[in-house]
N, C-alpha and C positions, 0 to 999 in steps of 0.2 A: 504493499500499499505505499509505503514511502518513498519507493521509486516511482510508483504511479504517477505522487503527485509532484515529484520535481521533474518528471521528462513530459507531463502533459501540459505543461507552460508555453506558450509562444515565444519564437524566436525570429528576428527580423534584421536586415541590412538595408534596411528602407528608410529606417527612423529618420536621418538627418534630412530626408529631402521633404517629409511629410509636414505639410502645415494645415492641412484640414481637419480637424476634430475627426476621430473616428471611433467605434466601438463595436465588440463584436461580441458574439455569443455562442460557446461550444459547447457540446456532448459528447461525452466518451463512454465507452464500457470495456471492463477488465474480465480476462478469462484466465484461469489458470490450471494446469493440464485439462484444457478441453472444459472446465467447467467455470459457470459466470460467476465472478466474487465480487464486483464492484460496479459502479457507475459513478461519472462524476461531469461536473458543469463548470466552466470556464467563462470568465469577462475580461475583456482586452480592452483597454481605454487609452486614448492618447490624446493631448491637444497642447499647443503652447509648449513645447519641449518637456512634457510631463508625460508619466506613464503609469499605469497602474494595471496590477493584475491581481485577479481573485479566482481562485480554484477550491472547490468543496466537493468531497468524495464520501462515499459511504458505501458498506460492505452491502453486496447484495446476492441472490442466489443461494447456496449450499450454507455460505458464512453465517448468513442472518439465524439460521436453524440452531445455532450455537452462542452467539454474540452480536451486538450490533457495534461497528466499527466505524467510527466518523472521523475525517481529517477536513481542516478548513484551514488556509492559508492564503495570505495576501501580502504584495510588494507594490513599493509605489518611490519613485524617484524622478531624475530627469534625463533626458537623452541628448546625445549632439552626434560627436563620432561613435561615442559609445554610450550605454547605459550607467547611471552614477545612482546606486541604491542610496534611499533615504530611510526608511523605516521596514519594518518586514514584523508579520505575527503568524504563529503558527499553532493550533488548538489541535490534539488527538484525544479521541476517546474509544476506550475499549472496555464495554462495561461499565464498571465503576472506577476503572484506572484512568488516571486524566494527566495530558503532558501537555505545557504550554510554552511559549517562548516570545518574548517581543525584543526586537533590536531596534536601534538608534546608530546609524550611521554617523559618525563625526570623524574630523580631520585627525587621522592619525591612530584611531582608534572605534572600535566597535562595543558599545556599550547595551549590556542585557539590561533592558528596563525592567523586566518581570519574567519570572519564570516557575514554573511548578514541574517536576521539585526543581531546585536550583542545581547548576551544575557543579558549584563550589561545595555541596553538600553530596555528592556523588563520588564515587571512588573512579574518578577519570585522570589520564595524564593532561597535566594543565597545557593549553593553548597560549604559548607566549605572544605579547601584544604584537610583536615584528610580524609574527606569522599572520595576523588578521588584516595588516595592512595590506589593501589592495583588493580583499576579498570580496565576493558577493554573497548575498542570501541565495538560495536555492532557486528562487526562481528569476531572479536576476541575471544568476549565472547563465541559464538557458538562453537568456536574451544577449548575454557578451556573446556567448558561441555562437548565436545567428549570425552576429554581425561579419560572419566570414562567409557564411554561406553563398554570398553571391562571387566569392571569390576564385581564382584559378585553383585554390584548394580545397574547393566545396565547402563539406561539413567540417573538415578536419580543424581541430583547435583543442586548445586546453585553458579553462579556467578555475581559479582558485577559489574555493565556497567555504565559507563560514556558517553555519545554522544554530551556533546560539552556543552548542554542546562539541560540536567535531569539526575539524579542521580537515578537509580533504582536497583531492583536484577533481573537477570532472573532465573526462578525454573524450573527445570525438577524432577518430581515423578511420582508414581506409574509406575514404571518400568514394561513392560509385553515382553515377548518372545513370537513372533509367524511367521507364514510364509506369505509372500507379494510378490505381483507379481508386481514389479517396470520394469525400462525401460532396466533391463538386464534378465528379467524372475523373479520366484518367488524364494526367499530367505528368511533364517534367517534375521529376523527384531526386532529391539528393537521399543515399543511404549512408548511414554511417554505422561504425560500429561503436559503443559507448564502454566505459568502463571507469571505475573511482580508484584513486590511488591516496589512501589511508596517511595522514600527516601527524595529527593530534588531537586530542579531548577522547579518545576512546575508552572502554571500560578495560580492564586486565583480563577479563574472559574475551574481548574480540581477536584475541592475538589468534586464537582458533577460526576467527572469521574467513572465509575464502574468497569473499566478496560478493558482488552482482555485477555482471556483464551482459551485452546484449547488443540489437541496433536500434537503429531509430530512422523514420523513413519522413521527411520535411518537403514541404510543397507550398508554393504560392496558390491559394486557392482563388485570389480574383485581384484584377489589376489593382495595387495599391495595397496590396493586403501584404500583412507579415508572412514570412516563412514560420508553418506552422509544423507540428509532428502530427502527422495523420495515421499513424501505425507504429508501434512499439514491440519489441520483443525481449522480452527478460529471461536470462538463463539464470538459475538457480541450482544449487545440489539437489531440491526435491523435485522439479519441473519446470516447466516452461509458461512464463506469464505472458499473455497478448493484450494490448490496449488497442482499441480502433477510435478514431474521431467518427463520431456517427452523423453529426450536423455540424454546421457553421453556418451563421447569419450575421449580416449586417444591422445593427438594430435601427439605423438612420433609414 
């Protein structure tokens, strides 16, 4: 579910040239080992050099037989040649368990405004201040990676991420160009492999974590529209997860 949230965000290399205010709504569905497990709705707004991303996901199908899991995350900031994050909020509930984080991006540091539980009260390796500098929150990180999507390198790129607890690099590589049928029909599409490189802020037992890898398909769904993920394939030690974009609508 956390990977589902992080990668269902929007990515664009067109922000610098956009002057008109635009708003888009998206819907996604997630499967794991062939079973439907989640659904999500996303919103992307930008105007006057500012962006706002909002993504809400909920467990569905067989998962709801046992528990109800929800994820809500939003980010906002400015954009010119690259996005610059200002605020980030994340809330996850799993039955009675609640995880929450609120970040404020300041010159030279990222402040944890509020957290449940607080990372300092958890058994995690410390994240040095110098390692946070230049990092993005998870949603803004995907925007930053998308800035290279129309370059000669395709969707290749690496972006540093700090989610309030962990510091890692999000890597897209092995870019390919193909035709793929998304919610707006068959279009030119970039397909990239993705992986995460752990840096700091992980629990001691996370040393045994093998990580998550997969592939993402991104395409421009409409003229002047950001590059967006229309399909994700997530490989884990237990099975394969799939995320599909079902709809993409301009609210204007």
